[in-house]
N, C-alpha and C positions, 0 to 999 in steps of 0.2 A: 500497191494498195488494194484492202481488199474492198469491194462492195459493198455500199451500201443500200439496202434494198427499200423504198419509200411504201410500198407495197406487201401489204398482209401477206395477200395471195402469193404471189413473185418470192418473197423471201422463205415463206412454207414451201414451195415445193424445190428452189433450189437446197434447201436444207435438207428438205428429202433425196435428193437426189446425190449430194455430198457427203450424204450416210448412205445410202443404198450403193454407190461407186466405193467406198473404202475397203480395205481389204479383208478378208475373213479376220477375225482378233484383232484387227486396227481401232485402236481407242479413236471415237468421236467426247469432244465435254462440249458441254455447254451453258458458258456463261448466262446470267439473269441480273440487266441493274436497271436501280430505279434509282433515278434522278429525286430527290427531298425535293414534294409539291410545296411542303409549308416556307420551305427557302424563296421559294417563290414568288407570295405573294408581297409585291409594290405596293407602292401607290402609284402605277401606272395598269394595275390588273393584273390579277394573279394569270392567266388561261396566258396572254402573250409573255412573259416572264417566262413561263415553264415552257414554251415553245423555243424558246431563245435558248435555253440552258441547255433543253435537249438537244437545240442543233448544234452549241458548244460539246456538247456531252461527247454526241453522235462522232464528228469532225477532231477533237483527238481521240476513241478507241480508232478510228481509220489508222490515223497516224501511226498506230501506235500498234495493232495487229498485221501478221502474216496475209498477206497475198493473195494467201485459199481459204483461208474463213472468210464466211460471212456475216454479216449484218445487216440486223433489220427492228423496226419499230412495230414494239405491239403493244396494244392499253400502256401509254408513256409508259413503256419498259424497253431500256438497249435488249437485247438478246442477239448473242452472235455463240456461232456454233463455230467450235475447231477444233477440223480434221487432222487424227494426228498425236491431237496433246489428248495425254492422263492427264489423271485427277491432277499428282503432283505441279504437270505442268499450266493446268488451266489456275489452284490456287497461285502459281507463279506470276500470271497474265491481272488475275483481278487482283491483287496485293499491290501490285506496277501501276493500275487503272485507280487506286482504291488513291494510290498515293498523291 
């Protein structure tokens, strides 16, 4: 299961390392997912609901991606680094997550 980085600095360092370690001409895909903040507006308050939705989304992503992928949270967006994945692979992952 991929690691979820809660610290932006740790995620950026891990992502840079993954990209640097990739063999020459090996693809690396980047996916960015945004949880709809308007869907988080409920009677209990927007921020706790959004944080709850982000937590649920990040867990679903962790269980969907490969063990060598990287996931981080940057500005309320889930950012995924997929070493060895080309554009078609990334599109497939994105569609699977969206579904």
